[in-house]
TITIDO-110475 format. One record per residue (C-alpha): residue in one letter; residue number from 1; y, z, x. Coordinates in nm, 2 decimals, decimal comma. Last residue first. Example, Ala and Ser with C-alpha at 12.3 -4.5 7.8 and 13.67 -1.06 7.14 Angstrom:
# TITIDO-110475
+------+-----+--------+--------+--------+
! type ! seq !     yy !     zz !     xx !
+------+-----+--------+--------+--------+
!    S !   2 !  -0,11 !   0,71 !   1,37 !
!    A !   1 !  -0,45 !   0,78 !   1,23 !
+------+-----+--------+--------+--------+
//
This chain:
# TITIDO-110475
+------+-----+--------+--------+--------+
! type ! seq !     yy !     zz !     xx !
+------+-----+--------+--------+--------+
!    S ! 293 !  -1,59 !   0,80 !   1,72 !
!    L ! 292 !  -1,37 !   1,11 !   1,74 !
!    E ! 291 !  -1,17 !   0,98 !   2,04 !
!    E ! 290 !  -1,09 !   0,67 !   1,85 !
!    M ! 289 !  -0,96 !   0,87 !   1,56 !
!    Y ! 288 !  -0,73 !   1,07 !   1,78 !
!    K ! 287 !  -0,60 !   0,76 !   1,95 !
!    V ! 286 !  -0,53 !   0,60 !   1,62 !
!    L ! 285 !  -0,33 !   0,90 !   1,50 !
!    Q ! 284 !  -0,13 !   0,89 !   1,83 !
!    D ! 283 !  -0,06 !   0,52 !   1,79 !
!    I ! 282 !   0,06 !   0,58 !   1,43 !
!    A ! 281 !   0,31 !   0,85 !   1,53 !
!    L ! 280 !   0,21 !   1,21 !   1,43 !
!    M ! 279 !   0,25 !   1,30 !   1,07 !
!    N ! 278 !   0,54 !   1,50 !   0,92 !
!    D ! 277 !   0,62 !   1,85 !   0,80 !
!    E ! 276 !   0,96 !   2,00 !   0,74 !
!    A ! 275 !   1,17 !   2,30 !   0,85 !
!    N ! 274 !   1,54 !   2,27 !   0,77 !
!    K ! 273 !   1,64 !   2,60 !   0,92 !
!    V ! 272 !   1,45 !   2,89 !   1,10 !
!    M ! 271 !   1,63 !   3,22 !   1,15 !
!    I ! 270 !   1,52 !   3,41 !   1,45 !
!    K ! 269 !   1,44 !   3,78 !   1,40 !
!    E ! 268 !   1,26 !   3,80 !   1,74 !
!    K ! 267 !   0,94 !   3,93 !   1,59 !
!    L ! 266 !   0,97 !   3,70 !   1,29 !
!    F ! 265 !   1,02 !   3,39 !   1,51 !
!    W ! 264 !   0,73 !   3,50 !   1,73 !
!    E ! 263 !   0,50 !   3,52 !   1,42 !
!    I ! 262 !   0,63 !   3,18 !   1,31 !
!    I ! 261 !   0,52 !   3,03 !   1,64 !
!    E ! 260 !   0,18 !   3,19 !   1,64 !
!    S ! 259 !   0,11 !   3,08 !   1,28 !
!    E ! 258 !   0,24 !   2,73 !   1,34 !
!    N ! 257 !   0,02 !   2,64 !   1,65 !
!    R ! 256 !  -0,24 !   2,44 !   1,45 !
!    K ! 255 !   0,04 !   2,28 !   1,26 !
!    L ! 254 !   0,16 !   2,10 !   1,57 !
!    Y ! 253 !   0,50 !   2,19 !   1,70 !
!    T ! 252 !   0,85 !   2,04 !   1,70 !
!    I ! 251 !   1,18 !   2,21 !   1,80 !
!    E ! 250 !   1,54 !   2,13 !   1,74 !
!    L ! 249 !   1,78 !   2,38 !   1,91 !
!    G ! 248 !   2,12 !   2,45 !   1,77 !
!    S ! 247 !   2,39 !   2,29 !   1,57 !
!    D ! 246 !   2,53 !   2,06 !   1,84 !
!    T ! 245 !   2,18 !   1,97 !   1,95 !
!    E ! 244 !   1,95 !   2,10 !   2,22 !
!    D ! 243 !   1,60 !   1,95 !   2,23 !
!    Y ! 242 !   1,25 !   2,10 !   2,20 !
!    S ! 241 !   0,92 !   1,91 !   2,21 !
!    L ! 240 !   0,55 !   1,94 !   2,13 !
!    L ! 239 !   0,58 !   2,32 !   2,13 !
!    K ! 238 !   0,31 !   2,57 !   2,20 !
!    S ! 237 !   0,38 !   2,58 !   2,58 !
!    V ! 236 !   0,74 !   2,68 !   2,50 !
!    F ! 235 !   0,62 !   3,00 !   2,34 !
!    T ! 234 !   0,40 !   3,10 !   2,63 !
!    D ! 233 !   0,68 !   3,01 !   2,86 !
!    P ! 232 !   0,91 !   3,26 !   2,69 !
!    L ! 231 !   1,24 !   3,14 !   2,54 !
!    G ! 230 !   1,49 !   3,34 !   2,74 !
!    K ! 229 !   1,81 !   3,23 !   2,56 !
!    N ! 228 !   1,76 !   3,04 !   2,24 !
!    N ! 227 !   1,89 !   3,29 !   1,99 !
!    E ! 226 !   2,25 !   3,20 !   2,03 !
!    L ! 225 !   2,16 !   2,83 !   1,99 !
!    S ! 224 !   2,04 !   2,87 !   1,63 !
!    I ! 223 !   1,70 !   2,75 !   1,54 !
!    Y ! 222 !   1,61 !   2,41 !   1,39 !
!    A ! 221 !   1,27 !   2,29 !   1,26 !
!    S ! 220 !   1,01 !   2,02 !   1,30 !
!    S ! 219 !   0,65 !   2,05 !   1,19 !
!    Y ! 218 !   0,36 !   1,85 !   1,31 !
!    V ! 217 !   0,06 !   1,71 !   1,13 !
!    L ! 216 !  -0,24 !   1,54 !   1,31 !
!    N ! 215 !  -0,42 !   1,83 !   1,48 !
!    N ! 214 !  -0,38 !   2,08 !   1,20 !
!    A ! 213 !  -0,45 !   1,80 !   0,95 !
!    H ! 212 !  -0,81 !   1,73 !   1,08 !
!    M ! 211 !  -1,01 !   1,91 !   0,81 !
!    P ! 210 !  -0,74 !   1,81 !   0,55 !
!    F ! 209 !  -0,81 !   1,44 !   0,64 !
!    D ! 208 !  -1,17 !   1,44 !   0,50 !
!    K ! 207 !  -1,26 !   1,09 !   0,61 !
!    L ! 206 !  -1,06 !   0,91 !   0,87 !
!    Y ! 205 !  -1,07 !   0,53 !   0,85 !
!    Y ! 204 !  -0,93 !   0,28 !   1,11 !
!    M ! 203 !  -0,85 !  -0,09 !   1,06 !
!    S ! 202 !  -0,74 !  -0,33 !   1,33 !
!    R ! 201 !  -0,47 !  -0,60 !   1,34 !
!    N ! 200 !  -0,25 !  -0,38 !   1,56 !
!    H ! 199 !  -0,26 !  -0,09 !   1,32 !
!    V ! 198 !  -0,39 !  -0,04 !   0,96 !
!    I ! 197 !  -0,48 !   0,32 !   0,91 !
!    F ! 196 !  -0,68 !   0,45 !   0,61 !
!    L ! 195 !  -0,66 !   0,83 !   0,59 !
!    H ! 194 !  -0,87 !   1,05 !   0,36 !
!    D ! 193 !  -0,80 !   1,34 !   0,11 !
!    A ! 192 !  -0,43 !   1,27 !   0,13 !
!    L ! 191 !  -0,20 !   1,43 !  -0,13 !
!    K ! 190 !   0,02 !   1,68 !   0,05 !
!    I ! 189 !   0,03 !   1,49 !   0,38 !
!    N ! 188 !   0,09 !   1,15 !   0,21 !
!    V ! 187 !   0,37 !   1,30 !   0,00 !
!    N ! 186 !   0,55 !   1,42 !   0,31 !
!    F ! 185 !   0,47 !   1,09 !   0,48 !
!    D ! 184 !   0,66 !   0,89 !   0,22 !
!    H ! 183 !   0,60 !   0,54 !   0,36 !
!    S ! 182 !   0,34 !   0,48 !   0,09 !
!    I ! 181 !   0,03 !   0,28 !   0,02 !
!    L ! 180 !  -0,20 !   0,49 !  -0,20 !
!    L ! 179 !  -0,56 !   0,39 !  -0,27 !
!    I ! 178 !  -0,71 !   0,61 !  -0,54 !
!    T ! 177 !  -1,08 !   0,63 !  -0,61 !
!    K ! 176 !  -1,15 !   0,83 !  -0,93 !
!    N ! 175 !  -1,34 !   1,16 !  -0,94 !
!    E ! 174 !  -1,16 !   1,29 !  -1,25 !
!    A ! 173 !  -0,98 !   1,55 !  -1,04 !
!    K ! 172 !  -0,85 !   1,26 !  -0,83 !
!    E ! 171 !  -0,71 !   1,10 !  -1,14 !
!    T ! 170 !  -0,54 !   1,42 !  -1,24 !
!    K ! 169 !  -0,39 !   1,46 !  -0,89 !
!    I ! 168 !  -0,26 !   1,10 !  -0,90 !
!    K ! 167 !  -0,11 !   1,17 !  -1,24 !
!    N ! 166 !   0,07 !   1,48 !  -1,11 !
!    I ! 165 !   0,22 !   1,27 !  -0,83 !
!    L ! 164 !   0,33 !   1,01 !  -1,08 !
!    Q ! 163 !   0,50 !   1,28 !  -1,29 !
!    Q ! 162 !   0,67 !   1,41 !  -0,98 !
!    K ! 161 !   0,80 !   1,07 !  -0,89 !
!    G ! 160 !   0,91 !   1,00 !  -1,25 !
!    E ! 159 !   1,12 !   1,32 !  -1,25 !
!    S ! 158 !   1,26 !   1,24 !  -0,91 !
!    D ! 157 !   1,36 !   0,89 !  -1,02 !
!    I ! 156 !   1,16 !   0,58 !  -0,91 !
!    G ! 155 !   1,31 !   0,32 !  -0,68 !
!    N ! 154 !   1,03 !   0,32 !  -0,42 !
!    F ! 153 !   0,78 !   0,59 !  -0,52 !
!    P ! 152 !   0,49 !   0,35 !  -0,60 !
!    E ! 151 !   0,48 !   0,19 !  -0,25 !
!    D ! 150 !   0,17 !  -0,01 !  -0,34 !
!    L ! 149 !  -0,06 !   0,20 !  -0,57 !
!    F ! 148 !  -0,42 !   0,10 !  -0,62 !
!    W ! 147 !  -0,63 !   0,28 !  -0,88 !
!    F ! 146 !  -1,01 !   0,24 !  -0,88 !
!    D ! 145 !  -1,19 !   0,40 !  -1,18 !
!    P ! 144 !  -0,93 !   0,24 !  -1,41 !
!    N ! 143 !  -0,81 !   0,35 !  -1,75 !
!    S ! 142 !  -0,78 !  -0,02 !  -1,83 !
!    L ! 141 !  -0,41 !  -0,02 !  -1,91 !
!    Q ! 140 !  -0,33 !   0,23 !  -1,64 !
!    S ! 139 !  -0,17 !  -0,02 !  -1,40 !
!    F ! 138 !   0,06 !  -0,15 !  -1,67 !
!    A ! 137 !   0,19 !   0,20 !  -1,75 !
!    V ! 136 !   0,27 !   0,25 !  -1,38 !
!    T ! 135 !   0,45 !  -0,09 !  -1,37 !
!    L ! 134 !   0,65 !   0,00 !  -1,68 !
!    R ! 133 !   0,77 !   0,32 !  -1,51 !
!    K ! 132 !   0,87 !   0,12 !  -1,20 !
!    K ! 131 !   1,06 !  -0,12 !  -1,42 !
!    M ! 130 !   1,25 !   0,17 !  -1,57 !
!    G ! 129 !   1,34 !   0,30 !  -1,23 !
!    L ! 128 !   1,46 !  -0,04 !  -1,12 !
!    S ! 127 !   1,69 !  -0,06 !  -1,42 !
!    Y ! 126 !   1,58 !  -0,27 !  -1,72 !
!    D ! 125 !   1,79 !  -0,55 !  -1,86 !
!    K ! 124 !   1,56 !  -0,83 !  -1,75 !
!    V ! 123 !   1,28 !  -0,62 !  -1,92 !
!    K ! 122 !   1,43 !  -0,68 !  -2,26 !
!    I ! 121 !   1,56 !  -0,39 !  -2,46 !
!    K ! 120 !   1,43 !  -0,42 !  -2,82 !
!    D ! 119 !   1,32 !  -0,06 !  -2,86 !
!    L ! 118 !   0,99 !   0,11 !  -2,75 !
!    P ! 117 !   1,13 !   0,20 !  -2,41 !
!    V ! 116 !   0,87 !   0,27 !  -2,14 !
!    G ! 115 !   0,90 !   0,64 !  -2,06 !
!    W ! 114 !   0,56 !   0,67 !  -1,89 !
!    E ! 113 !   0,38 !   0,87 !  -2,15 !
!    K ! 112 !   0,56 !   0,69 !  -2,43 !
!    A ! 111 !   0,42 !   0,35 !  -2,32 !
!    L ! 110 !   0,07 !   0,50 !  -2,29 !
!    E ! 109 !   0,10 !   0,65 !  -2,64 !
!    I ! 108 !   0,21 !   0,31 !  -2,78 !
!    L ! 107 !  -0,08 !   0,14 !  -2,61 !
!    N ! 106 !  -0,31 !   0,40 !  -2,76 !
!    E ! 105 !  -0,18 !   0,33 !  -3,10 !
!    H ! 104 !  -0,23 !  -0,05 !  -3,04 !
!    A ! 103 !  -0,60 !   0,00 !  -2,94 !
!    I ! 102 !  -0,70 !  -0,06 !  -2,58 !
!    P ! 101 !  -0,82 !  -0,41 !  -2,48 !
!    E ! 100 !  -1,18 !  -0,42 !  -2,33 !
!    E !  99 !  -1,20 !  -0,73 !  -2,11 !
!    Q !  98 !  -0,82 !  -0,70 !  -2,08 !
!    F !  97 !  -0,63 !  -1,02 !  -2,14 !
!    A !  96 !  -0,47 !  -0,89 !  -2,47 !
!    N !  95 !  -0,35 !  -0,58 !  -2,28 !
!    Y !  94 !  -0,14 !  -0,81 !  -2,06 !
!    Y !  93 !   0,06 !  -0,94 !  -2,36 !
!    Q !  92 !   0,08 !  -0,60 !  -2,53 !
!    L !  91 !   0,21 !  -0,44 !  -2,21 !
!    N !  90 !   0,47 !  -0,71 !  -2,18 !
!    E !  89 !   0,57 !  -0,67 !  -2,55 !
!    L !  88 !   0,61 !  -0,29 !  -2,49 !
!    G !  87 !   0,84 !  -0,36 !  -2,19 !
!    T !  86 !   1,05 !  -0,60 !  -2,40 !
!    L !  85 !   1,01 !  -0,98 !  -2,34 !
!    D !  84 !   1,27 !  -1,20 !  -2,19 !
!    P !  83 !   1,20 !  -1,09 !  -1,83 !
!    Y !  82 !   0,82 !  -1,16 !  -1,84 !
!    F !  81 !   0,68 !  -0,91 !  -1,60 !
!    F !  80 !   0,58 !  -0,96 !  -1,24 !
!    A !  79 !   0,52 !  -0,65 !  -1,02 !
!    Q !  78 !   0,72 !  -0,58 !  -0,70 !
!    D !  77 !   0,57 !  -0,27 !  -0,54 !
!    F !  76 !   0,24 !  -0,35 !  -0,72 !
!    M !  75 !   0,07 !  -0,08 !  -0,93 !
!    V !  74 !  -0,29 !  -0,20 !  -0,96 !
!    G !  73 !  -0,57 !  -0,08 !  -1,19 !
!    I !  72 !  -0,93 !  -0,17 !  -1,11 !
!    K !  71 !  -1,22 !  -0,11 !  -1,36 !
!    K !  70 !  -1,20 !  -0,46 !  -1,52 !
!    L !  69 !  -1,19 !  -0,61 !  -1,17 !
!    S !  68 !  -1,53 !  -0,47 !  -1,07 !
!    E !  67 !  -1,77 !  -0,76 !  -1,14 !
!    A !  66 !  -1,53 !  -1,00 !  -0,96 !
!    I !  65 !  -1,49 !  -0,77 !  -0,66 !
!    S !  64 !  -1,87 !  -0,76 !  -0,63 !
!    R !  63 !  -2,07 !  -0,46 !  -0,73 !
!    N !  62 !  -2,26 !  -0,22 !  -0,50 !
!    E !  61 !  -2,02 !   0,07 !  -0,57 !
!    Y !  60 !  -1,73 !  -0,17 !  -0,53 !
!    R !  59 !  -1,85 !  -0,40 !  -0,26 !
!    I !  58 !  -1,65 !  -0,60 !   0,00 !
!    N !  57 !  -1,80 !  -0,85 !   0,24 !
!    G !  56 !  -1,70 !  -1,00 !   0,58 !
!    E !  55 !  -1,56 !  -1,31 !   0,73 !
!    E !  54 !  -1,29 !  -1,57 !   0,66 !
!    P !  53 !  -1,13 !  -1,31 !   0,43 !
!    E !  52 !  -1,04 !  -1,42 !   0,08 !
!    I !  51 !  -0,70 !  -1,38 !  -0,09 !
!    I !  50 !  -0,64 !  -1,24 !  -0,43 !
!    G !  49 !  -0,98 !  -1,08 !  -0,43 !
!    L !  48 !  -0,84 !  -0,74 !  -0,51 !
!    L !  47 !  -0,96 !  -0,58 !  -0,19 !
!    I !  46 !  -0,83 !  -0,88 !   0,01 !
!    K !  45 !  -0,49 !  -0,85 !  -0,16 !
!    L !  44 !  -0,47 !  -0,48 !  -0,07 !
!    L !  43 !  -0,56 !  -0,55 !   0,29 !
!    T !  42 !  -0,29 !  -0,82 !   0,32 !
!    T !  41 !  -0,04 !  -0,57 !   0,18 !
!    K !  40 !  -0,14 !  -0,32 !   0,45 !
!    G !  39 !  -0,14 !  -0,59 !   0,72 !
!    M !  38 !   0,06 !  -0,47 !   1,02 !
!    G !  37 !   0,39 !  -0,62 !   0,90 !
!    N !  36 !   0,56 !  -0,29 !   0,85 !
!    L !  35 !   0,39 !   0,00 !   1,03 !
!    G !  34 !   0,07 !   0,14 !   0,90 !
!    I !  33 !  -0,07 !   0,41 !   0,67 !
!    V !  32 !  -0,30 !   0,38 !   0,37 !
!    C !  31 !  -0,35 !   0,71 !   0,20 !
!    N !  30 !  -0,69 !   0,75 !   0,03 !
!    V !  29 !  -0,68 !   0,99 !  -0,25 !
!    G !  28 !  -1,02 !   1,08 !  -0,40 !
!    K !  27 !  -1,34 !   0,89 !  -0,39 !
!    Q !  26 !  -1,42 !   0,75 !  -0,05 !
!    I !  25 !  -1,34 !   0,42 !   0,11 !
!    T !  24 !  -1,65 !   0,33 !   0,31 !
!    I !  23 !  -1,57 !   0,16 !   0,64 !
!    P !  22 !  -1,81 !  -0,01 !   0,89 !
!    E !  21 !  -1,65 !  -0,04 !   1,24 !
!    Q !  20 !  -1,45 !  -0,32 !   1,40 !
!    Q !  19 !  -1,26 !  -0,46 !   1,10 !
!    V !  18 !  -1,01 !  -0,74 !   1,19 !
!    L !  17 !  -0,68 !  -0,82 !   1,02 !
!    I !  16 !  -0,43 !  -1,08 !   1,14 !
!    P !  15 !  -0,66 !  -1,30 !   1,35 !
!    R !  14 !  -0,47 !  -1,61 !   1,46 !
!    H !  13 !  -0,58 !  -1,96 !   1,37 !
!    K !  12 !  -0,28 !  -2,01 !   1,14 !
!    Y !  11 !  -0,38 !  -1,69 !   0,95 !
!    V !  10 !  -0,72 !  -1,53 !   1,00 !
!    K !   9 !  -0,87 !  -1,24 !   0,81 !
!    K !   8 !  -1,18 !  -1,06 !   0,93 !
!    I !   7 !  -1,38 !  -0,80 !   0,74 !
!    K !   6 !  -1,70 !  -0,68 !   0,91 !
!    E !   5 !  -1,82 !  -0,48 !   0,61 !
!    L !   4 !  -1,60 !  -0,29 !   0,37 !
!    S !   3 !  -1,76 !  -0,06 !   0,12 !
!    I !   2 !  -1,56 !   0,08 !  -0,18 !
!    M !   1 !  -1,65 !   0,41 !  -0,33 !
+------+-----+--------+--------+--------+
//
């Protein structure tokens, strides 16, 4: 677990990140959510000690950041690697700086696991997807207890994405603490144990997200226009919204109402198309969390 106490970061005399309530980042998958420019990357840098807050304290299971760095693995969205070295040479270089470097054969296995080429291809000739795979391998060098992932799915192929999702699940099962910053809300919904929201310079934390998901996750779907006539008021009252489109009626509804809505669809023999889940807007999530406190 990671404890944050009264964190305040100021830039050019203006607060850019302020903690109002004590926050303890729990073991499991913590999904960090926030609009662009709201401070998610700043939060990550503070947690890593790259930048220091003007106020506040961070403890990793009662240890300082400096004492905990050897157990932290980071997958940056834009990681730095030496372009004229191969992927394996980069891993060997960074491994040498580990407090407890892994054996060469284990390094080879790590590279193979994530599809890092073992040939002489230099990193400057890597595709974006190959660089992403190298970044994942780099973040796992120390077999970290704390694993921070900054937009890990950007630029990675579908096979690599699924492999990474499976790895996150494995790390969770091993009681690790994972901090996942991602704009992929479908992944967040499926993986999140807890939510960490950064919004309007403030931080909000929701423990045990699945217990609240029915109130925070909505589904959107299309039904054909010929079946729209005579929608009962009891059905409409369960919807968040419904809008006519050229291809039919688009409806949205909270997960807590899903079973009743699907039951009605089945009864009326209505075909549902393109159903998908998403989270409520950030300000609605924040409002819900504020009402809980």
